[in-house]
N, CA, C, O and the ligand as a Tripos MOL2 file, in Angstrom:
@<TRIPOS>MOLECULE
protein
  309   307    78     0     0
PROTEIN
NO_CHARGES

@<TRIPOS>ATOM
      1 N         -10.2200  -19.4210  -16.3070 N.3       1 MET1
      2 CA        -10.1010  -18.0540  -16.1570 C.3       1 MET1
      3 C          -8.8080  -17.4010  -16.5880 C.2       1 MET1
      4 O          -7.7670  -17.6020  -15.9620 O.2       1 MET1
      5 N          -8.8660  -16.6010  -17.6780 N.am      2 GLN2
      6 CA         -7.6360  -16.0390  -18.2150 C.3       2 GLN2
      7 C          -7.6840  -14.5080  -17.9820 C.2       2 GLN2
      8 O          -8.7090  -13.8800  -18.2480 O.2       2 GLN2
      9 N          -6.6340  -13.9380  -17.5100 N.am      3 GLN3
     10 CA         -6.4890  -12.4640  -17.2620 C.3       3 GLN3
     11 C          -5.8900  -11.9380  -18.5750 C.2       3 GLN3
     12 O          -5.0600  -12.6360  -19.1590 O.2       3 GLN3
     13 N          -6.2520  -10.7800  -19.0590 N.am      4 GLN4
     14 CA         -5.6420  -10.0720  -20.1910 C.3       4 GLN4
     15 C          -4.8300   -8.9470  -19.7350 C.2       4 GLN4
     16 O          -5.1340   -8.4260  -18.6620 O.2       4 GLN4
     17 N          -3.8050   -8.4870  -20.4260 N.am      5 PHE5
     18 CA         -2.9150   -7.5570  -20.0840 C.3       5 PHE5
     19 C          -3.2470   -6.2600  -20.9470 C.2       5 PHE5
     20 O          -2.4340   -5.6830  -21.6690 O.2       5 PHE5
     21 N          -4.5740   -5.9000  -20.7520 N.am      6 GLY6
     22 CA         -4.9510   -4.6110  -21.3260 C.3       6 GLY6
     23 C          -4.2030   -3.4670  -20.9890 C.2       6 GLY6
     24 O          -3.5760   -2.8030  -21.8150 O.2       6 GLY6
     25 N          -4.2630   -3.2290  -19.7720 N.am      7 SER7
     26 CA         -3.4380   -2.1060  -19.0770 C.3       7 SER7
     27 C          -2.3100   -2.7460  -18.4880 C.2       7 SER7
     28 O          -2.3020   -3.9730  -18.3910 O.2       7 SER7
     29 N          -1.3820   -2.0740  -18.0950 N.am      8 PHE8
     30 CA         -0.3080   -2.7090  -17.5070 C.3       8 PHE8
     31 C          -0.5980   -2.7900  -15.8790 C.2       8 PHE8
     32 O          -0.1630   -2.0160  -15.0270 O.2       8 PHE8
     33 N          -1.3450   -3.7950  -15.7070 N.am      9 THR9
     34 CA         -1.5690   -4.1070  -14.2030 C.3       9 THR9
     35 C          -1.1810   -5.7450  -14.2090 C.2       9 THR9
     36 O          -2.0170   -6.5910  -14.5270 O.2       9 THR9
     37 N          -0.0820   -6.0140  -13.8960 N.am     10 ALA10
     38 CA          0.3400   -7.2920  -13.9640 C.3      10 ALA10
     39 C          -0.1900   -8.1110  -12.7430 C.2      10 ALA10
     40 O          -0.2450   -7.5850  -11.6310 O.2      10 ALA10
     41 N          -0.5740   -9.3850  -12.9540 N.am     11 SER11
     42 CA         -1.1230  -10.2350  -12.0620 C.3      11 SER11
     43 C          -0.0880  -11.3070  -11.6770 C.2      11 SER11
     44 O          -0.0230  -11.8440  -10.5710 O.2      11 SER11
     45 N           0.7320  -11.5560  -12.7540 N.am     12 GLU12
     46 CA          1.8000  -12.4640  -12.6150 C.3      12 GLU12
     47 C           3.0470  -11.9620  -13.2210 C.2      12 GLU12
     48 O           3.0320  -11.3530  -14.2900 O.2      12 GLU12
     49 N           4.1070  -12.2000  -12.5730 N.am     13 LEU13
     50 CA          5.4320  -11.8140  -13.1490 C.3      13 LEU13
     51 C           6.4780  -12.9510  -13.0370 C.2      13 LEU13
     52 O           6.4060  -13.8240  -12.1720 O.2      13 LEU13
     53 N           7.3510  -12.8880  -13.8700 N.am     14 TYR14
     54 CA          8.3780  -14.1190  -13.6270 C.3      14 TYR14
     55 C           9.3680  -13.5380  -12.4170 C.2      14 TYR14
     56 O           9.8280  -12.4000  -12.3250 O.2      14 TYR14
     57 N           9.5500  -14.6490  -11.5330 N.am     15 CYS15
     58 CA         10.3000  -14.3300  -10.3400 C.3      15 CYS15
     59 C          11.6020  -15.1630  -10.6420 C.2      15 CYS15
     60 O          11.5440  -16.3380  -11.0050 O.2      15 CYS15
     61 N          12.8280  -14.4450  -10.4590 N.am     16 PRO16
     62 CA         14.1910  -15.1610  -10.6340 C.3      16 PRO16
     63 C          14.4380  -16.1130   -9.6300 C.2      16 PRO16
     64 O          15.0010  -17.1740   -9.9000 O.2      16 PRO16
     65 N          13.9890  -15.7660   -8.2560 N.am     17 LYS17
     66 CA         14.1810  -16.5710   -7.1450 C.3      17 LYS17
     67 C          13.3540  -17.9660   -7.2780 C.2      17 LYS17
     68 O          13.9060  -19.0470   -7.0710 O.2      17 LYS17
     69 N          12.0550  -17.8560   -7.6230 N.am     18 CYS18
     70 CA         11.3190  -18.8480   -7.6820 C.3      18 CYS18
     71 C          11.5990  -19.5040   -9.0290 C.2      18 CYS18
     72 O          11.1810  -20.6570   -9.1290 O.2      18 CYS18
     73 N          12.1730  -19.0330   -9.9920 N.am     19 ARG19
     74 CA         12.3190  -19.4470  -11.4130 C.3      19 ARG19
     75 C          11.0070  -19.9730  -12.0500 C.2      19 ARG19
     76 O          10.8720  -21.0390  -12.6510 O.2      19 ARG19
     77 N          10.0840  -19.0440  -11.8120 N.am     20 SER20
     78 CA          8.7450  -19.3050  -12.4030 C.3      20 SER20
     79 C           7.7500  -18.0900  -12.3910 C.2      20 SER20
     80 O           7.9660  -17.1570  -11.6160 O.2      20 SER20
     81 N           6.8350  -18.0810  -13.0980 N.am     21 SER21
     82 CA          5.8300  -16.9980  -13.0760 C.3      21 SER21
     83 C           5.0250  -17.1540  -11.7810 C.2      21 SER21
     84 O           4.3950  -18.1780  -11.5120 O.2      21 SER21
     85 N           5.0870  -16.0790  -11.0040 N.am     22 GLN22
     86 CA          4.3740  -16.0660   -9.8310 C.3      22 GLN22
     87 C           3.3440  -14.9140   -9.6430 C.2      22 GLN22
     88 O           3.5340  -13.8610  -10.2510 O.2      22 GLN22
     89 N           2.3420  -15.0490   -8.8900 N.am     23 PRO23
     90 CA          1.4320  -14.0780   -8.6220 C.3      23 PRO23
     91 C           2.0420  -12.8890   -7.8640 C.2      23 PRO23
     92 O           2.9220  -13.1510   -7.0440 O.2      23 PRO23
     93 N           1.6790  -11.6320   -8.0410 N.am     24 VAL24
     94 CA          2.3020  -10.5570   -7.4880 C.3      24 VAL24
     95 C           1.3560   -9.7440   -6.6330 C.2      24 VAL24
     96 O           0.1540   -9.6130   -6.8660 O.2      24 VAL24
     97 N           2.0430   -9.1880   -5.5760 N.am     25 ARG25
     98 CA          1.2590   -8.2150   -4.6630 C.3      25 ARG25
     99 C           1.7150   -6.9260   -4.9720 C.2      25 ARG25
    100 O           2.9190   -6.7040   -5.0960 O.2      25 ARG25
    101 N           0.7820   -5.9720   -5.1210 N.am     26 GLU26
    102 CA          1.1410   -4.6850   -5.3810 C.3      26 GLU26
    103 C           1.2250   -3.8650   -4.1390 C.2      26 GLU26
    104 O           0.2950   -3.9080   -3.3330 O.2      26 GLU26
    105 N           2.3010   -3.1010   -3.9230 N.am     27 ARG27
    106 CA          2.3430   -2.2820   -2.5950 C.3      27 ARG27
    107 C           2.6480   -0.7860   -3.1130 C.2      27 ARG27
    108 O           3.2130   -0.4850   -4.1650 O.2      27 ARG27
    109 N           2.1390    0.0810   -2.1210 N.am     28 LEU28
    110 CA          2.2730    1.6540   -2.4240 C.3      28 LEU28
    111 C           3.6640    1.7630   -1.8740 C.2      28 LEU28
    112 O           3.9010    1.3790   -0.7290 O.2      28 LEU28
    113 N           4.5770    2.2640   -2.6330 N.am     29 LEU29
    114 CA          5.9200    2.5840   -2.1870 C.3      29 LEU29
    115 C           6.1730    4.0410   -1.8490 C.2      29 LEU29
    116 O           6.7000    4.4300   -0.8060 O.2      29 LEU29
    117 N           5.7740    4.7430   -2.7620 N.am     30 LEU30
    118 CA          6.1520    6.2430   -2.4200 C.3      30 LEU30
    119 C           4.9750    7.0230   -3.1300 C.2      30 LEU30
    120 O           4.2860    6.5250   -4.0200 O.2      30 LEU30
    121 N           4.8260    8.2770   -2.6450 N.am     31 VAL31
    122 CA          3.8480    9.2290   -3.2010 C.3      31 VAL31
    123 C           4.5980   10.3030   -3.7630 C.2      31 VAL31
    124 O           5.1880   11.1120   -3.0460 O.2      31 VAL31
    125 N           4.6070   10.3560   -5.0480 N.am     32 LEU32
    126 CA          5.3650   11.4960   -5.7850 C.3      32 LEU32
    127 C           4.5140   12.6420   -6.2260 C.2      32 LEU32
    128 O           3.2860   12.5790   -6.2710 O.2      32 LEU32
    129 N           5.1940   13.6520   -6.5360 N.am     33 PRO33
    130 CA          4.4880   14.8820   -7.2050 C.3      33 PRO33
    131 C           3.6320   14.5640   -8.3890 C.2      33 PRO33
    132 O           2.5390   15.0510   -8.6770 O.2      33 PRO33
    133 N           4.3700   13.6040   -9.0600 N.am     34 THR34
    134 CA          3.8840   13.1900  -10.3800 C.3      34 THR34
    135 C           2.9480   11.9900  -10.2770 C.2      34 THR34
    136 O           2.3280   11.6890  -11.2980 O.2      34 THR34
    137 N           2.7890   11.3460   -9.2920 N.am     35 GLY35
    138 CA          1.9830   10.2180   -9.1560 C.3      35 GLY35
    139 C           2.4030    9.3150   -8.0100 C.2      35 GLY35
    140 O           3.1930    9.7030   -7.1490 O.2      35 GLY35
    141 N           1.8890    8.1680   -8.0140 N.am     36 GLU36
    142 CA          2.4120    7.0100   -6.8950 C.3      36 GLU36
    143 C           3.2050    6.0230   -7.5650 C.2      36 GLU36
    144 O           3.0130    5.5950   -8.7030 O.2      36 GLU36
    145 N           4.2150    5.6590   -6.6740 N.am     37 LEU37
    146 CA          5.1370    4.5780   -7.1310 C.3      37 LEU37
    147 C           4.6900    3.4710   -6.3680 C.2      37 LEU37
    148 O           4.6250    3.4570   -5.1390 O.2      37 LEU37
    149 N           4.3400    2.4170   -7.2310 N.am     38 HIS38
    150 CA          4.0300    1.0690   -6.6740 C.3      38 HIS38
    151 C           4.9780   -0.0030   -6.9070 C.2      38 HIS38
    152 O           5.6020   -0.0160   -7.9680 O.2      38 HIS38
    153 N           5.1510   -0.8850   -6.0510 N.am     39 GLU39
    154 CA          6.0710   -1.9470   -6.2730 C.3      39 GLU39
    155 C           5.3790   -3.2930   -6.3900 C.2      39 GLU39
    156 O           4.4390   -3.5260   -5.6310 O.2      39 GLU39
    157 N           5.7500   -4.1540   -7.2350 N.am     40 PHE40
    158 CA          5.3110   -5.4630   -7.3620 C.3      40 PHE40
    159 C           6.1100   -6.4060   -6.6730 C.2      40 PHE40
    160 O           7.2960   -6.5170   -6.9840 O.2      40 PHE40
    161 N           5.5670   -7.1640   -5.6940 N.am     41 LEU41
    162 CA          6.4310   -8.1570   -5.0170 C.3      41 LEU41
    163 C           5.8110   -9.5990   -5.2620 C.2      41 LEU41
    164 O           4.6050   -9.8350   -5.3180 O.2      41 LEU41
    165 N           6.8470  -10.5300   -5.3990 N.am     42 CYS42
    166 CA          6.2980  -11.9010   -5.5110 C.3      42 CYS42
    167 C           5.5490  -12.2980   -4.3550 C.2      42 CYS42
    168 O           5.9400  -12.0960   -3.2050 O.2      42 CYS42
    169 N           4.4870  -12.8560   -4.6560 N.am     43 ALA43
    170 CA          3.6440  -13.2870   -3.4250 C.3      43 ALA43
    171 C           4.0980  -14.4300   -2.6980 C.2      43 ALA43
    172 O           3.7220  -14.7550   -1.5730 O.2      43 ALA43
    173 N           5.0730  -15.1140   -3.5380 N.am     44 ASN44
    174 CA          5.6350  -16.3560   -2.8700 C.3      44 ASN44
    175 C           6.7250  -16.1220   -1.9720 C.2      44 ASN44
    176 O           6.6870  -16.5910   -0.8340 O.2      44 ASN44
    177 N           7.8270  -15.3460   -2.4350 N.am     45 CYS45
    178 CA          8.9510  -15.1400   -1.6670 C.3      45 CYS45
    179 C           9.3160  -13.5230   -1.3260 C.2      45 CYS45
    180 O          10.2860  -13.1470   -0.6680 O.2      45 CYS45
    181 N           8.4180  -12.7810   -1.8640 N.am     46 GLY46
    182 CA          8.5440  -11.3360   -1.5890 C.3      46 GLY46
    183 C           9.5670  -10.5070   -2.2180 C.2      46 GLY46
    184 O           9.8290   -9.3710   -1.8250 O.2      46 GLY46
    185 N          10.1850  -11.1290   -3.2730 N.am     47 THR47
    186 CA         11.2010  -10.4080   -4.1280 C.3      47 THR47
    187 C          10.5250   -9.3210   -4.7600 C.2      47 THR47
    188 O           9.3500   -9.4200   -5.1120 O.2      47 THR47
    189 N          11.2240   -8.2610   -4.9250 N.am     48 SER48
    190 CA         10.7450   -7.0850   -5.7820 C.3      48 SER48
    191 C          10.8100   -7.4290   -7.1650 C.2      48 SER48
    192 O          11.8890   -7.7970   -7.6290 O.2      48 SER48
    193 N           9.7420   -7.3530   -7.9180 N.am     49 LEU49
    194 CA          9.7750   -7.9020   -9.1960 C.3      49 LEU49
    195 C           9.5020   -6.6600  -10.2870 C.2      49 LEU49
    196 O           9.6110   -6.8480  -11.4980 O.2      49 LEU49
    197 N           9.1560   -5.4420   -9.7380 N.am     50 GLY50
    198 CA          9.1080   -4.3660  -10.6930 C.3      50 GLY50
    199 C           8.4640   -3.2460   -9.9340 C.2      50 GLY50
    200 O           7.9630   -3.3850   -8.8180 O.2      50 GLY50
    201 N           8.5110   -2.1260  -10.6100 N.am     51 LYS51
    202 CA          7.8820   -0.8830  -10.1340 C.3      51 LYS51
    203 C           7.0100   -0.2380  -11.2920 C.2      51 LYS51
    204 O           7.2620   -0.3180  -12.4940 O.2      51 LYS51
    205 N           5.9560    0.4050  -10.7140 N.am     52 ARG52
    206 CA          5.2220    1.3230  -11.7210 C.3      52 ARG52
    207 C           4.7440    2.6220  -11.1830 C.2      52 ARG52
    208 O           4.3720    2.7510  -10.0160 O.2      52 ARG52
    209 N           4.7600    3.4340  -11.9240 N.am     53 THR53
    210 CA          4.2720    4.7310  -11.4350 C.3      53 THR53
    211 C           2.7760    4.9450  -11.9430 C.2      53 THR53
    212 O           2.4540    4.7720  -13.1190 O.2      53 THR53
    213 N           1.9840    5.2990  -11.0410 N.am     54 VAL54
    214 CA          0.4800    5.4880  -11.2950 C.3      54 VAL54
    215 C           0.2480    6.9240  -11.2100 C.2      54 VAL54
    216 O           0.3710    7.5640  -10.1660 O.2      54 VAL54
    217 N          -0.1010    7.4280  -12.3680 N.am     55 THR55
    218 CA         -0.4300    8.9850  -12.3840 C.3      55 THR55
    219 C          -2.0780    9.0840  -12.7900 C.2      55 THR55
    220 O          -2.6260    8.7090  -13.8270 O.2      55 THR55
    221 N          -2.6100    9.6710  -11.6950 N.am     56 GLY56
    222 CA         -4.0700    9.8220  -11.9210 C.3      56 GLY56
    223 C          -4.4060   11.2700  -11.6890 C.2      56 GLY56
    224 O          -3.6960   11.9460  -10.9440 O.2      56 GLY56
    225 N          -5.4780   11.7850  -12.3040 N.am     57 PRO57
    226 CA         -5.9250   13.2790  -12.2390 C.3      57 PRO57
    227 C          -6.2510   13.5280  -10.6620 C.2      57 PRO57
    228 O          -6.0810   14.6570  -10.2020 O.2      57 PRO57
    229 N          -6.6560   12.6140   -9.9510 N.am     58 ALA58
    230 CA         -7.0320   12.9610   -8.5310 C.3      58 ALA58
    231 C          -5.6880   13.2200   -7.8450 C.2      58 ALA58
    232 O          -5.4950   14.2920   -7.2700 O.2      58 ALA58
    233 N          -4.8100   12.3180   -7.8910 N.am     59 VAL59
    234 CA         -3.4150   12.3290   -7.3080 C.3      59 VAL59
    235 C          -2.7480   13.7090   -7.8380 C.2      59 VAL59
    236 O          -2.3040   14.5020   -7.0080 O.2      59 VAL59
    237 N          -2.6850   13.9760   -9.1480 N.am     60 ALA60
    238 CA         -1.9840   15.1230   -9.5540 C.3      60 ALA60
    239 C          -2.5470   16.4370   -9.0240 C.2      60 ALA60
    240 O          -1.8080   17.3310   -8.6090 O.2      60 ALA60
    241 N          -3.9390   16.5350   -9.0500 N.am     61 ALA61
    242 CA         -4.3690   17.5820   -8.4270 C.3      61 ALA61
    243 C          -4.3750   17.7890   -6.9480 C.2      61 ALA61
    244 O          -4.4640   18.9130   -6.4530 O.2      61 ALA61
    245 N          -4.2790   16.6830   -6.2470 N.am     62 ALA62
    246 CA         -4.1310   16.9100   -4.7870 C.3      62 ALA62
    247 C          -2.6890   17.2300   -4.3620 C.2      62 ALA62
    248 O          -2.4380   18.0060   -3.4400 O.2      62 ALA62
    249 N          -1.7820   16.6060   -5.0680 N.am     63 VAL63
    250 CA         -0.3450   16.7810   -4.8280 C.3      63 VAL63
    251 C           0.2330   17.9740   -5.3090 C.2      63 VAL63
    252 O           0.9890   18.6690   -4.6310 O.2      63 VAL63
    253 N          -0.1800   18.2750   -6.7060 N.am     64 ASN64
    254 CA          0.3810   19.3110   -7.4780 C.3      64 ASN64
    255 C          -0.6980   20.2440   -7.9620 C.2      64 ASN64
    256 O          -1.3750   19.9040   -8.9330 O.2      64 ASN64
    257 N          -0.8940   21.3080   -7.4030 N.am     65 PRO65
    258 CA         -1.7800   22.2900   -7.7990 C.3      65 PRO65
    259 C          -1.2930   22.7820   -9.2180 C.2      65 PRO65
    260 O          -0.1000   22.9120   -9.4950 O.2      65 PRO65
    261 N          -2.3300   23.0410  -10.0880 N.am     66 PRO66
    262 CA         -2.0110   23.5500  -11.4840 C.3      66 PRO66
    263 C          -0.9040   24.8010  -11.4770 C.2      66 PRO66
    264 O           0.0930   24.8750  -12.1950 O.2      66 PRO66
    265 N          -1.3200   25.7040  -10.5390 N.am     67 ALA67
    266 CA         -0.5510   27.0050  -10.4240 C.3      67 ALA67
    267 C           0.8910   26.5900  -10.2610 C.2      67 ALA67
    268 O           1.8090   26.9360  -11.0040 O.2      67 ALA67
    269 N           0.9890   25.7790   -9.1630 N.am     68 ARG68
    270 CA          2.4280   25.4540   -8.6860 C.3      68 ARG68
    271 C           3.2520   24.7890   -9.9970 C.2      68 ARG68
    272 O           4.3930   25.1350  -10.3010 O.2      68 ARG68
    273 N           2.5910   23.9310  -10.6050 N.am     69 ARG69
    274 CA          3.1810   23.2520  -11.7900 C.3      69 ARG69
    275 C           3.4820   24.1180  -12.8900 C.2      69 ARG69
    276 O           4.5410   23.9590  -13.4970 O.2      69 ARG69
    277 N           2.6410   25.0520  -13.2300 N.am     70 ALA70
    278 CA          3.0040   26.0320  -14.1780 C.3      70 ALA70
    279 C           4.1990   26.9770  -13.8420 C.2      70 ALA70
    280 O           4.9110   27.4670  -14.7180 O.2      70 ALA70
    281 N           4.3670   27.1990  -12.4770 N.am     71 ARG71
    282 CA          5.5750   27.9360  -12.1440 C.3      71 ARG71
    283 C           6.8150   27.1850  -12.2310 C.2      71 ARG71
    284 O           7.8680   27.6980  -12.6100 O.2      71 ARG71
    285 N           6.6960   25.9970  -11.8880 N.am     72 LYS72
    286 CA          7.7810   24.9660  -12.0150 C.3      72 LYS72
    287 C           8.3390   24.8610  -13.2710 C.2      72 LYS72
    288 O           9.5460   24.9790  -13.4850 O.2      72 LYS72
    289 N           7.3470   24.6040  -14.2630 N.am     73 GLN73
    290 CA          7.7550   24.6230  -15.7010 C.3      73 GLN73
    291 C           8.3780   25.8550  -16.1400 C.2      73 GLN73
    292 O           9.3680   25.7930  -16.8680 O.2      73 GLN73
    293 N           7.9150   26.9360  -15.7840 N.am     74 ARG74
    294 CA          8.6160   28.1770  -16.3230 C.3      74 ARG74
    295 C          10.0280   28.3050  -15.7970 C.2      74 ARG74
    296 O          10.9330   28.7620  -16.4950 O.2      74 ARG74
    297 N          10.1960   27.8990  -14.5720 N.am     75 LEU75
    298 CA         11.6290   27.9340  -14.0630 C.3      75 LEU75
    299 C          12.4830   26.8630  -14.6880 C.2      75 LEU75
    300 O          13.6980   27.0450  -14.6160 O.2      75 LEU75
    301 N          12.0740   25.8410  -15.2540 N.am     76 LEU76
    302 CA         12.7760   24.8810  -15.9530 C.3      76 LEU76
    303 C          13.2000   25.3570  -17.2950 C.2      76 LEU76
    304 O          14.2520   24.9160  -17.7570 O.2      76 LEU76
    305 N          12.4590   26.2470  -17.9970 N.am     77 ARG77
    306 CA         12.8050   26.5550  -19.2620 C.3      77 ARG77
    307 C          13.6980   27.6680  -19.3880 C.2      77 ARG77
    308 O          14.0770   28.0320  -20.5010 O.2      77 ARG77
    309 ZN          9.4460  -15.4690   -5.8300 Zn       78 ZN78
@<TRIPOS>BOND
     1     1     2 1
     2     2     3 1
     3     3     4 2
     4     3     5 am
     5     5     6 1
     6     6     7 1
     7     7     8 2
     8     7     9 am
     9     9    10 1
    10    10    11 1
    11    11    12 2
    12    11    13 am
    13    13    14 1
    14    14    15 1
    15    15    16 2
    16    15    17 am
    17    17    18 1
    18    18    19 1
    19    19    20 2
    20    19    21 am
    21    21    22 1
    22    22    23 1
    23    23    24 2
    24    23    25 am
    25    25    26 1
    26    26    27 1
    27    27    28 2
    28    27    29 am
    29    29    30 1
    30    30    31 1
    31    31    32 2
    32    31    33 am
    33    33    34 1
    34    34    35 1
    35    35    36 2
    36    35    37 am
    37    37    38 1
    38    38    39 1
    39    39    40 2
    40    39    41 am
    41    41    42 1
    42    42    43 1
    43    43    44 2
    44    43    45 am
    45    45    46 1
    46    46    47 1
    47    47    48 2
    48    47    49 am
    49    49    50 1
    50    50    51 1
    51    51    52 2
    52    51    53 am
    53    53    54 1
    54    54    55 1
    55    55    56 2
    56    55    57 am
    57    57    58 1
    58    58    59 1
    59    59    60 2
    60    59    61 am
    61    61    62 1
    62    62    63 1
    63    63    64 2
    64    63    65 am
    65    65    66 1
    66    66    67 1
    67    67    68 2
    68    67    69 am
    69    69    70 1
    70    70    71 1
    71    71    72 2
    72    71    73 am
    73    73    74 1
    74    74    75 1
    75    75    76 2
    76    75    77 am
    77    77    78 1
    78    78    79 1
    79    79    80 2
    80    79    81 am
    81    81    82 1
    82    82    83 1
    83    83    84 2
    84    83    85 am
    85    85    86 1
    86    86    87 1
    87    87    88 2
    88    87    89 am
    89    89    90 1
    90    90    91 1
    91    91    92 2
    92    91    93 am
    93    93    94 1
    94    94    95 1
    95    95    96 2
    96    95    97 am
    97    97    98 1
    98    98    99 1
    99    99   100 2
   100    99   101 am
   101   101   102 1
   102   102   103 1
   103   103   104 2
   104   103   105 am
   105   105   106 1
   106   106   107 1
   107   107   108 2
   108   107   109 am
   109   109   110 1
   110   110   111 1
   111   111   112 2
   112   111   113 am
   113   113   114 1
   114   114   115 1
   115   115   116 2
   116   115   117 am
   117   117   118 1
   118   118   119 1
   119   119   120 2
   120   119   121 am
   121   121   122 1
   122   122   123 1
   123   123   124 2
   124   123   125 am
   125   125   126 1
   126   126   127 1
   127   127   128 2
   128   127   129 am
   129   129   130 1
   130   130   131 1
   131   131   132 2
   132   131   133 am
   133   133   134 1
   134   134   135 1
   135   135   136 2
   136   135   137 am
   137   137   138 1
   138   138   139 1
   139   139   140 2
   140   139   141 am
   141   141   142 1
   142   142   143 1
   143   143   144 2
   144   143   145 am
   145   145   146 1
   146   146   147 1
   147   147   148 2
   148   147   149 am
   149   149   150 1
   150   150   151 1
   151   151   152 2
   152   151   153 am
   153   153   154 1
   154   154   155 1
   155   155   156 2
   156   155   157 am
   157   157   158 1
   158   158   159 1
   159   159   160 2
   160   159   161 am
   161   161   162 1
   162   162   163 1
   163   163   164 2
   164   163   165 am
   165   165   166 1
   166   166   167 1
   167   167   168 2
   168   167   169 am
   169   169   170 1
   170   170   171 1
   171   171   172 2
   172   171   173 am
   173   173   174 1
   174   174   175 1
   175   175   176 2
   176   175   177 am
   177   177   178 1
   178   178   179 1
   179   179   180 2
   180   179   181 am
   181   181   182 1
   182   182   183 1
   183   183   184 2
   184   183   185 am
   185   185   186 1
   186   186   187 1
   187   187   188 2
   188   187   189 am
   189   189   190 1
   190   190   191 1
   191   191   192 2
   192   191   193 am
   193   193   194 1
   194   194   195 1
   195   195   196 2
   196   195   197 am
   197   197   198 1
   198   198   199 1
   199   199   200 2
   200   199   201 am
   201   201   202 1
   202   202   203 1
   203   203   204 2
   204   203   205 am
   205   205   206 1
   206   206   207 1
   207   207   208 2
   208   207   209 am
   209   209   210 1
   210   210   211 1
   211   211   212 2
   212   211   213 am
   213   213   214 1
   214   214   215 1
   215   215   216 2
   216   215   217 am
   217   217   218 1
   218   218   219 1
   219   219   220 2
   220   219   221 am
   221   221   222 1
   222   222   223 1
   223   223   224 2
   224   223   225 am
   225   225   226 1
   226   226   227 1
   227   227   228 2
   228   227   229 am
   229   229   230 1
   230   230   231 1
   231   231   232 2
   232   231   233 am
   233   233   234 1
   234   234   235 1
   235   235   236 2
   236   235   237 am
   237   237   238 1
   238   238   239 1
   239   239   240 2
   240   239   241 am
   241   241   242 1
   242   242   243 1
   243   243   244 2
   244   243   245 am
   245   245   246 1
   246   246   247 1
   247   247   248 2
   248   247   249 am
   249   249   250 1
   250   250   251 1
   251   251   252 2
   252   251   253 am
   253   253   254 1
   254   254   255 1
   255   255   256 2
   256   255   257 am
   257   257   258 1
   258   258   259 1
   259   259   260 2
   260   259   261 am
   261   261   262 1
   262   262   263 1
   263   263   264 2
   264   263   265 am
   265   265   266 1
   266   266   267 1
   267   267   268 2
   268   267   269 am
   269   269   270 1
   270   270   271 1
   271   271   272 2
   272   271   273 am
   273   273   274 1
   274   274   275 1
   275   275   276 2
   276   275   277 am
   277   277   278 1
   278   278   279 1
   279   279   280 2
   280   279   281 am
   281   281   282 1
   282   282   283 1
   283   283   284 2
   284   283   285 am
   285   285   286 1
   286   286   287 1
   287   287   288 2
   288   287   289 am
   289   289   290 1
   290   290   291 1
   291   291   292 2
   292   291   293 am
   293   293   294 1
   294   294   295 1
   295   295   296 2
   296   295   297 am
   297   297   298 1
   298   298   299 1
   299   299   300 2
   300   299   301 am
   301   301   302 1
   302   302   303 1
   303   303   304 2
   304   303   305 am
   305   305   306 1
   306   306   307 1
   307   307   308 2
@<TRIPOS>SUBSTRUCTURE
     1 MET1         2 RESIDUE 1 A MET
     2 GLN2         6 RESIDUE 1 A GLN
     3 GLN3        10 RESIDUE 1 A GLN
     4 GLN4        14 RESIDUE 1 A GLN
     5 PHE5        18 RESIDUE 1 A PHE
     6 GLY6        22 RESIDUE 1 A GLY
     7 SER7        26 RESIDUE 1 A SER
     8 PHE8        30 RESIDUE 1 A PHE
     9 THR9        34 RESIDUE 1 A THR
    10 ALA10       38 RESIDUE 1 A ALA
    11 SER11       42 RESIDUE 1 A SER
    12 GLU12       46 RESIDUE 1 A GLU
    13 LEU13       50 RESIDUE 1 A LEU
    14 TYR14       54 RESIDUE 1 A TYR
    15 CYS15       58 RESIDUE 1 A CYS
    16 PRO16       62 RESIDUE 1 A PRO
    17 LYS17       66 RESIDUE 1 A LYS
    18 CYS18       70 RESIDUE 1 A CYS
    19 ARG19       74 RESIDUE 1 A ARG
    20 SER20       78 RESIDUE 1 A SER
    21 SER21       82 RESIDUE 1 A SER
    22 GLN22       86 RESIDUE 1 A GLN
    23 PRO23       90 RESIDUE 1 A PRO
    24 VAL24       94 RESIDUE 1 A VAL
    25 ARG25       98 RESIDUE 1 A ARG
    26 GLU26      102 RESIDUE 1 A GLU
    27 ARG27      106 RESIDUE 1 A ARG
    28 LEU28      110 RESIDUE 1 A LEU
    29 LEU29      114 RESIDUE 1 A LEU
    30 LEU30      118 RESIDUE 1 A LEU
    31 VAL31      122 RESIDUE 1 A VAL
    32 LEU32      126 RESIDUE 1 A LEU
    33 PRO33      130 RESIDUE 1 A PRO
    34 THR34      134 RESIDUE 1 A THR
    35 GLY35      138 RESIDUE 1 A GLY
    36 GLU36      142 RESIDUE 1 A GLU
    37 LEU37      146 RESIDUE 1 A LEU
    38 HIS38      150 RESIDUE 1 A HIS
    39 GLU39      154 RESIDUE 1 A GLU
    40 PHE40      158 RESIDUE 1 A PHE
    41 LEU41      162 RESIDUE 1 A LEU
    42 CYS42      166 RESIDUE 1 A CYS
    43 ALA43      170 RESIDUE 1 A ALA
    44 ASN44      174 RESIDUE 1 A ASN
    45 CYS45      178 RESIDUE 1 A CYS
    46 GLY46      182 RESIDUE 1 A GLY
    47 THR47      186 RESIDUE 1 A THR
    48 SER48      190 RESIDUE 1 A SER
    49 LEU49      194 RESIDUE 1 A LEU
    50 GLY50      198 RESIDUE 1 A GLY
    51 LYS51      202 RESIDUE 1 A LYS
    52 ARG52      206 RESIDUE 1 A ARG
    53 THR53      210 RESIDUE 1 A THR
    54 VAL54      214 RESIDUE 1 A VAL
    55 THR55      218 RESIDUE 1 A THR
    56 GLY56      222 RESIDUE 1 A GLY
    57 PRO57      226 RESIDUE 1 A PRO
    58 ALA58      230 RESIDUE 1 A ALA
    59 VAL59      234 RESIDUE 1 A VAL
    60 ALA60      238 RESIDUE 1 A ALA
    61 ALA61      242 RESIDUE 1 A ALA
    62 ALA62      246 RESIDUE 1 A ALA
    63 VAL63      250 RESIDUE 1 A VAL
    64 ASN64      254 RESIDUE 1 A ASN
    65 PRO65      258 RESIDUE 1 A PRO
    66 PRO66      262 RESIDUE 1 A PRO
    67 ALA67      266 RESIDUE 1 A ALA
    68 ARG68      270 RESIDUE 1 A ARG
    69 ARG69      274 RESIDUE 1 A ARG
    70 ALA70      278 RESIDUE 1 A ALA
    71 ARG71      282 RESIDUE 1 A ARG
    72 LYS72      286 RESIDUE 1 A LYS
    73 GLN73      290 RESIDUE 1 A GLN
    74 ARG74      294 RESIDUE 1 A ARG
    75 LEU75      298 RESIDUE 1 A LEU
    76 LEU76      302 RESIDUE 1 A LEU
    77 ARG77      306 RESIDUE 1 A ARG
    78 ZN78       309 GROUP 0 **** ****
């Protein structure tokens, strides 16, 4: 059984502590206005191997209503 990396959902990452590729556990770290920050932990030793931000329509709509986002963009410009 071989998994492909079509989207960036890593099932294994290189762990410097284990000095080999290890299966990872994904953990929700933070919920940001722009999405969710997930952290990849080595399933073997628990070292943080990386992070990724998940942006989904559901998350964006719930946390950041369109009206508020438009206003923020106007302030930035
Ligand atoms: Zn490890």
